[in-house]
BAVEX-706695 format. One record per atom (N, C-alpha, C): z, y, x negated. Coordinates in steps of 0.2 Angstrom, whole numbers, padded with zeros to 4 digits, always signed. Each point is the difference from the previous one (the first is absolute). Layout:
BEGIN
ZYX;...
***
This chain:
BEGIN
+0000-0006-0004;+0000+0006+0004;+0000+0006-0004;-0004+0005+0002;+0000+0007-0004;+0006+0004+0003;+0002+0005-0004;+0005+0004+0001;-0001+0005+0006;-0007+0002+0000;-0002+0004+0005;-0002-0003+0007;+0003+0002+0005;-0002-0004+0007;-0007+0001+0002;-0003-0005+0003;-0006+0000+0003;+0000+0005+0006;+0005-0002+0004;+0001+0004+0006;+0007+0004-0001;+0000+0007+0002;+0006+0004+0000;+0000+0004+0006;+0004-0001+0004;+0002+0004+0006;+0006+0004-0001;-0001+0006+0001;+0005+0005-0003;+0003+0004+0006;+0006-0002+0003;+0003+0004+0005;-0005+0002+0006;-0003-0005+0003;-0005+0001+0005;+0003+0000+0007;-0002+0005+0004;+0002+0001+0007;-0007+0001+0004;+0000-0003+0006;-0005+0001+0004;+0003-0001+0007;-0002+0005+0004;+0003+0001+0007;-0006+0000+0005;+0002-0002+0006;-0005+0000+0006;+0004+0004+0005;-0002+0006+0001;+0004+0005+0005;+0007+0001-0004;+0005-0001+0004;+0007+0001-0003;+0003-0006-0003;-0004-0006+0000;+0003-0006-0002;-0003-0002-0007;+0005-0001-0005;-0002-0002-0007;-0002-0007+0000;-0006-0002-0001;-0002-0007+0000;+0002-0003-0007;-0001+0004-0005;+0003-0001-0007;+0004+0006-0003;+0006-0002-0002;+0004+0006-0002;+0003-0001-0007;-0003+0004-0005;+0002+0001-0006;+0000-0007-0004;-0006-0003+0000;+0000-0007-0003;-0003+0001-0007;+0003-0003-0005;-0002-0001-0007;-0001-0008-0001;-0005-0002-0003;-0002-0007-0001;-0004+0000-0006;+0001-0005-0004;-0005-0002-0006;-0002-0007+0000;-0006-0001-0002;-0003-0007-0001;-0003+0000-0007;+0001-0005-0004;-0002+0000-0007;-0005-0006+0000;-0004+0000-0006;-0005-0005-0001;+0003-0007+0000;-0003-0005+0003;+0002-0006+0000;+0006-0001+0004;+0002+0004+0005;+0006+0000+0004;-0002-0001+0007;+0003-0004+0004;+0000+0000+0007;+0006+0003+0003;-0001+0005+0004;+0006+0003+0004;-0001-0001+0007;+0005-0004+0003;+0000-0001+0007;+0003+0006+0004;-0004+0002+0005;+0003+0006+0004;+0002-0003+0007;+0006+0000+0002;+0002-0002+0006;+0003+0005+0004;+0000-0001+0007;+0003+0004+0005;-0002-0002+0007;+0005+0002+0004;-0002-0002+0007;-0006+0004+0003;-0003-0002+0006;-0005+0005+0002;+0002+0007+0001;-0004+0005-0002;+0002+0007+0001;+0004+0002-0006;+0001-0004-0005;+0004+0002-0006;-0004+0005-0004;-0007+0001+0000;-0004+0004-0004;-0004-0003-0005;-0001-0007+0000;-0004-0003-0005;-0007+0002+0001;-0003-0001+0006;-0007+0002+0001;-0002+0007-0002;+0005+0005+0001;-0002+0006-0001;+0001+0001-0008;+0004-0003-0003;+0001+0000-0008;-0007-0003-0003;-0002-0005+0003;-0006-0003-0003;-0006+0004+0001;+0000+0003+0006;-0006+0005+0001;+0000+0006-0005;+0006+0002-0002;+0000+0005-0005;-0002-0002-0007;+0002-0006-0002;-0002-0003-0006;-0007-0002+0000;-0003-0002+0005;-0007-0001+0000;-0005+0006+0001;+0004+0006+0001;-0004+0006+0000;-0002+0002+0007;+0001-0003+0005;-0002+0001+0007;+0004+0005+0003;+0006+0001-0002;+0004+0006+0003;+0003+0004-0006;+0002+0006+0001;+0002+0005-0004;+0008+0001+0001;+0004-0001-0005;+0007+0002+0000;+0001+0007+0002;+0005+0001+0005;+0003+0007+0001;+0003+0003-0006;+0004-0005-0004;+0003+0002-0006;+0000-0006-0005;+0000+0002-0006;+0000-0005-0005;-0007-0002-0002;+0000-0005-0005;-0007-0002-0003;-0001-0007+0000;-0006-0003+0000;-0002-0007-0001;-0005+0000-0005;+0001-0004-0005;-0004+0000-0006;-0002-0008-0002;-0006-0002+0000;-0002-0006-0003;-0003+0001-0006;+0002-0003-0006;-0002+0001-0007;+0000+0008-0001;+0005+0003+0003;+0000+0007-0001;-0004+0005+0004;-0004-0003+0004;-0006+0003+0004;+0002+0000+0007;-0003+0005+0004;+0001+0001+0007;-0004-0005+0004;+0003-0004+0003;-0005-0005+0004;-0003+0003+0006;+0001+0006+0002;-0004+0003+0005;-0007+0002-0002;-0001+0000-0006;-0007+0002-0003;-0004-0007-0001;-0006+0000+0004;-0004-0007+0000;-0001-0003-0007;-0001+0005-0005;-0002-0003-0007;+0006-0003-0003;+0006+0001+0002;+0006-0003-0003;+0002-0007+0004;-0004-0002+0005;+0002-0006+0004;-0003-0006-0003;-0004+0000-0005;-0002-0006-0003;+0005-0004-0004;+0006+0003-0001;+0006-0003-0003;+0004-0003+0005;-0002+0000+0007;+0004-0002+0005;-0004-0006+0004;+0004-0005+0002;-0003-0005+0005;+0005-0001+0006;-0003+0000+0005;+0004+0000+0007;-0002-0006+0004;+0005-0004+0003;-0001-0005+0005;+0004+0002+0006;-0004+0003+0005;+0004+0002+0006;+0002-0006+0004;+0004+0002+0005;+0002-0006+0005;-0006-0003+0004;-0004+0005+0002;-0006-0003+0004;-0006-0001-0005;-0003-0005+0001;-0006-0002-0005;-0006+0001+0005;-0005+0005-0003;-0006+0000+0004;-0006-0001-0005;-0003-0006+0001;-0005-0002-0005;-0007+0000+0004;-0006+0001-0004;-0006+0000+0003;-0002-0008+0002;-0001-0002+0006;+0000-0007+0002;-0007-0003-0003;-0005+0004-0001;-0006-0003-0002;-0001-0001-0007;+0004+0003-0004;+0000-0001-0008;+0004-0006-0002;-0001-0003-0005;+0004-0006-0003;+0005+0003-0004;+0005-0004-0001;+0006+0002-0004;-0002+0003-0007;-0005-0004-0003;-0002+0003-0007;-0004+0006+0001;-0004+0001+0005;-0003+0007+0000;+0004+0005+0001;+0006-0001+0004;+0005+0006+0001;+0003+0002-0006;+0002-0006-0004;+0004+0001-0006;-0005+0004-0005;-0006-0002+0000;-0005+0003-0005;-0001+0007+0002;-0001+0002+0006;-0001+0007+0002;+0006+0004-0002;+0006-0002+0001;+0006+0004-0003;+0000+0000-0007;-0001-0006-0003;+0000+0000-0008;-0005+0005-0003;-0006+0001+0003;-0005+0004-0002;+0002+0008+0000;+0006+0001+0003;+0002+0007+0000;+0005+0001-0005;+0002-0005-0005;+0005+0001-0005;-0004-0001-0007;+0003+0003-0005;-0003+0000-0007;+0001-0007-0003;+0006-0003+0001;+0001-0006-0003;+0003-0005+0004;-0004-0003+0005;+0003-0004+0005;+0001-0007-0002;+0004-0004+0003;+0000-0007-0001;-0006-0003+0002;-0002-0006-0003;-0006-0004+0003;+0002-0002+0007;-0005+0000+0004;+0001-0002+0007;+0003-0006+0001;-0002-0005-0004;+0002-0007+0001;+0008+0000-0002;+0002+0003-0005;+0007+0001-0002;+0004+0003+0005;-0003+0006+0003;+0004+0003+0005;+0002-0004+0006;-0005-0004+0002;+0001-0005+0005;+0005-0006-0002;-0001-0002-0006;+0003-0006-0002;+0008+0001-0001;+0002+0006-0002;+0007+0002+0000;+0004-0001+0006;-0004+0001+0006;+0003-0001+0006;-0002-0006+0004;-0003-0005-0004;-0001-0006+0003;-0006-0001+0005;-0004+0005-0001;-0006+0000+0005;-0007+0000-0003;+0000-0002-0006;-0007-0001-0004;-0005-0004+0004;+0003-0005+0003;-0004-0005+0004;-0003+0003+0006;+0002+0006+0002;-0002+0004+0006;-0005+0005-0002;-0002+0000-0006;-0004+0006-0002;-0007+0001+0004;-0003-0005+0003;-0006+0000+0004;+0001+0000+0007;+0007+0000+0002;+0001+0000+0007;+0000+0008+0003;-0003+0001+0006;+0000+0006+0003;+0007+0002+0002;+0002+0007-0001;+0007+0002+0002;+0001-0001+0007;-0005+0000+0004;+0002-0002+0008;+0002-0007+0001;-0002-0004-0005;+0002-0007+0001;+0007-0002-0004;+0003+0005-0003;+0006-0002-0003;+0006+0001+0005;+0005-0005-0002;+0006+0001+0004;+0004+0006-0001;+0005+0002+0004;+0004+0006-0002;+0004-0001-0006;+0002-0006-0002;+0003+0000-0007;-0004+0001-0005;-0007-0003+0000;-0005+0001-0005;-0002+0007-0001;+0000+0003+0006;-0002+0008+0000;+0006+0004-0004;+0006-0002+0001;+0005+0003-0003;+0000-0001-0008;-0002-0006-0002;+0000-0001-0007;-0006+0003-0003;-0006+0001+0004;-0006+0004-0002;+0002+0007-0001;+0004+0003+0005;+0002+0007-0001;+0004+0001-0006;+0004-0005-0002;+0004+0001-0006;-0005+0000-0006;-0005-0004+0000;-0005-0001-0006;-0004+0007+0000;-0001+0003+0006;-0004+0006+0000;+0005+0006-0003;+0006+0000+0001;+0005+0005-0002;+0000+0000-0008;-0001-0006-0003;+0002-0001-0007;-0006-0001-0004;-0006-0001+0003;-0006-0002-0004;-0002+0006-0005;+0002+0006+0002;-0001+0006-0005;+0005+0001-0006;+0004-0005-0001;+0005+0000-0005;+0004+0007+0001;+0003+0001+0006;+0004+0006+0001;+0007+0000-0004;+0002+0006-0002;+0007+0000-0003;+0005-0001+0005;-0001+0002+0006;+0005-0001+0006;-0003-0003+0006;+0003-0004+0003;-0002-0003+0006;+0005+0000+0006;-0002+0002+0006;+0005+0001+0005;-0002-0006+0005;+0005-0004+0001;-0001-0006+0004;+0005+0001+0006;-0003+0001+0006;+0004+0002+0006;-0001-0006+0005;+0006-0004+0000;+0000-0006+0004;-0005-0005-0002;-0001-0002-0006;-0006-0003-0002;-0001-0007+0003;+0005-0004+0002;+0000-0007+0002;+0001+0000+0008;-0001+0005+0003;+0001+0000+0008;-0005-0005+0002;+0003-0005+0004;-0005-0005+0003;-0002-0006-0004;+0003+0000-0006;-0002-0006-0005;+0004-0006+0001;-0002-0006-0001;+0004-0006+0000;+0003+0000-0007;+0004-0005-0001;+0004-0001-0006;-0005-0001-0006;-0005-0004+0001;-0004-0002-0006;-0004+0007-0002;-0003+0003+0005;-0003+0007-0001;+0004+0005-0003;+0006+0000+0002;+0005+0005-0002;+0001-0001-0008;+0001-0006-0002;+0002-0002-0007;-0006+0001-0004;-0006-0001+0003;-0006+0002-0004;-0001+0007-0001;+0002+0004+0005;+0000+0007-0001;+0005+0003-0005;+0006-0003+0000;+0005+0001-0005;-0002-0001-0007;-0004-0006-0001;-0002-0001-0007;-0005+0005-0002;-0004+0002+0005;-0005+0006-0002;+0003+0006-0002;+0005+0002+0003;+0004+0006-0001;+0004-0001-0007;+0003-0005-0001;+0003-0002-0007;-0005+0001-0005;-0006-0003+0000;-0005+0000-0005;-0002+0008-0002;+0000+0004+0005;-0002+0007-0001;+0006+0004-0003;+0006-0002+0002;+0006+0003-0003;+0000-0002-0007;-0001-0006-0002;+0000-0002-0007;-0005+0003-0004;-0006+0003+0003;-0005+0004-0003;+0003+0007-0001;+0005+0002+0003;+0003+0007-0001;-0001+0004+0006;-0002-0002+0005;-0001+0004+0007;+0007+0001+0002;+0001+0006+0003;+0006+0002+0003;-0001-0001+0008;+0005-0003+0003;-0001-0002+0007;+0006+0003+0004;-0002+0004+0006;+0005+0002+0004;-0001-0004+0007;+0004-0004+0002;+0000-0005+0005;+0004+0001+0006;-0003+0000+0006;+0005+0001+0006;-0001-0007+0004;+0005-0003+0002;+0000-0006+0004;+0006-0001+0004;-0001-0003+0006;+0005-0002+0004;+0003-0007-0001;-0004-0003-0005;+0002-0007-0002;+0004+0001-0006;+0007+0000+0001;+0004+0001-0006;+0000-0005-0005;-0002-0006+0001;-0001-0005-0005;-0006+0002-0004;-0005+0003+0002;-0005+0002-0004;+0002+0006-0005;+0004+0004+0003;+0003+0005-0005;+0004-0003-0005;+0004-0005+0001;+0004-0003-0005;-0004-0004-0005;-0006-0003+0003;-0004-0004-0005;-0004+0005-0005;-0002+0006+0002;-0004+0004-0004;+0003+0006-0003;+0005+0002+0002;+0002+0007-0002;+0005+0000-0006;-0001+0005-0004;+0005+0001-0006;+0005+0005+0002;-0002+0004+0005;+0005+0005+0003;-0001+0001+0007;+0005+0002+0004;+0000+0001+0007;+0002+0007+0002;-0004+0003+0004;+0003+0007+0002;+0000-0001+0008;+0006+0002+0003;+0001-0001+0007;+0000+0007+0003;-0004+0001+0005;+0000+0006+0003;+0003+0000+0008;+0003+0005+0002;+0002+0001+0007;+0000+0007+0002;-0003+0002+0005;+0000+0007+0003;-0003+0005-0005;-0005-0003-0004;-0004+0005-0004;+0003+0000-0007;+0006-0003-0002;+0003+0001-0006;+0000-0007-0004;+0000+0000-0006;+0001-0006-0004;+0008-0001-0001;+0002-0006+0003;+0008-0001+0000;+0002-0003-0007;-0005-0004-0003;+0002-0004-0006;-0007-0001-0003;+0000+0000-0007;-0006-0002-0004;+0003-0003-0006;-0001-0007-0001;+0003-0003-0005;-0003-0007-0001;+0002-0004-0005;-0002-0007-0001;+0002-0004+0006;-0004-0005+0001;+0002-0005+0006;+0007-0002+0000;+0002-0002-0006;+0007-0003-0001;+0005+0005+0002;-0001+0007-0002;+0005+0005+0001;+0000+0002+0007;-0005-0001+0004;-0001+0002+0007;+0004-0006+0004;-0001-0006-0002;+0004-0005+0003;+0007+0000-0001;+0002+0003-0006;+0007+0000-0002;+0004+0006+0004;-0004+0004+0003;+0003+0005+0004;+0004-0002+0006;-0002-0007+0002;+0003-0003+0006;+0005-0005-0002;+0007+0002+0001;+0005-0004-0003;+0002-0006+0005;-0005-0004+0001;+0001-0006+0004;-0004-0006-0003;+0002-0006+0002;-0004-0006-0002;-0002-0004+0007;-0005-0004-0001;-0003-0003+0006;+0002-0008-0001;+0003-0003+0005;+0002-0007+0000;-0004-0003+0006;-0002-0006-0001;-0004-0003+0006;+0002-0008+0000;+0000-0003+0005;+0001-0007+0001;-0002-0002+0006;+0000-0007+0001;-0002-0003+0006;+0007-0003+0003;+0001+0002+0007;+0006-0002+0003;+0002+0005+0005;+0006+0002+0000;+0003+0004+0005;+0003+0006-0003;+0001+0006+0004;+0003+0006-0003;+0007+0000+0000;+0003-0004+0005;+0007-0001+0001;+0004+0007-0001;+0005+0000-0004;+0004+0006+0000;-0002+0005-0006;-0006-0001-0003;-0002+0004-0005;-0001+0007+0002;-0003+0001+0006;-0001+0007+0002;+0006+0004+0000;+0006-0003+0000;+0006+0004+0001;+0003+0002-0007;-0003-0003-0005;+0003+0002-0007;-0001+0007-0002;+0005+0002-0004;-0001+0007-0003;-0005+0000-0005;-0004+0006+0001;-0006+0001-0005;-0006-0003+0002;+0000-0004+0006;-0007-0002+0003;-0003+0005+0004;-0006+0002-0003;-0003+0006+0003;-0006-0002+0005;-0003-0006+0000;-0005-0002+0004;+0000-0007+0001;-0001-0003+0006;-0001-0007+0001;-0006-0001+0004;-0005-0005-0002;-0006-0001+0004;+0000-0008+0001;-0001-0002+0006;+0000-0007+0002;-0007-0002+0003;-0003-0005-0002;-0006-0002+0003;+0000-0007+0000;+0002-0003+0006;+0001-0007+0001;+0006-0002-0005;-0002-0005-0004;+0005-0002-0005;+0000+0004-0007;-0004+0004+0000;+0000+0004-0007;+0004+0006+0001;+0004+0001-0005;+0005+0006+0000;-0001+0004-0006;+0000+0007+0001;-0001+0004-0006;+0005+0006+0001;+0004+0001-0006;+0006+0004+0000;-0001+0005-0006;+0001+0007+0002;+0001+0005-0005;+0007+0001-0001;+0002+0000-0006;+0008+0001-0001;+0001+0004-0007;+0005+0004+0000;+0002+0003-0006;+0003-0004-0005;+0003-0006+0002;+0004-0004-0004;-0002-0007+0002;-0005-0003-0004;-0003-0006+0001;+0005-0006-0001;+0004+0001-0005;+0005-0005-0002;+0005-0001+0006;+0002+0006+0004;+0004-0001+0006;-0003-0004+0005;-0006+0001+0001;-0004-0004+0005;+0000-0008-0002;-0002-0001-0006;+0000-0007-0003;+0006-0003+0001;+0006+0003-0002;+0007-0003+0001;+0001-0002+0007;-0002+0005+0005;+0001-0001+0007;-0004-0006+0002;-0006-0001-0002;-0004-0006+0002;+0003-0006-0003;+0003+0000-0006;+0003-0006-0003;+0006-0002+0004;+0003+0005+0003;+0007-0001+0004;-0002-0002+0007;-0006+0000+0002;-0002-0002+0007;-0001+0005+0005;-0002+0006-0003;-0001+0006+0005;-0007-0002+0004;-0004-0004-0003;-0006-0002+0004;-0003-0006-0003;-0004-0004+0004;-0004-0005-0003;-0006+0002-0004;-0001-0003-0006;-0005+0003-0004;-0003-0006-0004;-0006+0001-0002;-0004-0004-0005;-0005+0004-0003;-0003-0001-0006;-0005+0003-0003;+0002+0008-0001;+0006+0001-0003;+0002+0007-0001;-0004+0003-0006;-0002+0006+0002;-0003+0004-0006;+0003+0007+0000;+0001+0003-0006;+0002+0007-0001;-0004+0003-0005;-0002+0006+0002;-0005+0004-0004;+0002+0008+0001;-0002+0004-0005;+0001+0007+0001;-0004+0003+0005;+0001+0007+0001;-0003+0003+0005;-0008+0000-0001;-0004+0000+0005;-0007+0001-0001;-0002+0007+0001;-0007+0001-0002;-0003+0007+0001;+0001+0002+0008;-0001-0005+0004;+0000+0001+0007;+0007+0003+0002;+0006-0003-0003;+0006+0002+0001;+0001+0007-0002;-0002+0002-0006;+0000+0006-0003;-0003+0006+0004;-0007-0002+0002;-0004+0004+0004;+0004+0002+0007;+0002-0005+0003;+0004+0001+0007;+0006+0004-0001;+0004-0001-0006;+0006+0004-0001;-0002+0007-0001;-0005+0001-0004;-0002+0007-0003;-0003+0004+0006;-0003-0003+0005;-0004+0004+0005;+0004+0000+0007;+0006-0003+0000;+0003-0001+0006;+0002+0007+0002;+0000+0002+0007;+0002+0006+0002;+0007+0001+0000;
***
């Protein structure tokens, strides 16, 4: 990673009427780094991405990609974008679409390589109109990255994908990250953010609540997760138990003192088997940080 950030968002604010959609946000993404941007609906993520991509102008503050203003068309060659909605020309083949985009860049990836990184090289001669939704999402990512951008914005890239397609897309993102591409990723799949991100920024009501490594964000939640098959018994009454979820015979408990729960189970507080104890997940941290 270089010491100079590829993306530098400096105290950016953008309002619609009297309502600030983004309020005094500062964020950096460096080469070879994936930053997961999380937040509930209405948190300001989409507005922030629109300013990073140069489609909106901040009311205050600055956005720079490689030190340049992304609002100027000539500076956008350093930027790749995969929007939530994929619109592809139905009559063109996947290879033709990639070649068309590649021809607009000085040093693009070879067409076959751009497709292969996302596991769709065998679809090169298939018309876009005949691709499944998941195949179109992977093609959209190939289009965003074929020009070797310094920064790519991935907005819910795996929406509608099955597990196999999602993993193929993850592999493609990792290969570009390893090439030094900076990635800003938004996703409602928290497992995806955990799998790909070096850092996590959590937004709510237009502000960044926390921006840190995945491990440190998890550590903000002082609970542990216990799960077992059996009954919940008297466990819900124990001191320090903050949440209990029961689905048939599957029990999941969030507790501030896992040892206390384990001792209670051993003393007969509930019937249990296949007990597992693990630290807080990113989902736990996200829920805790964004709770009203």
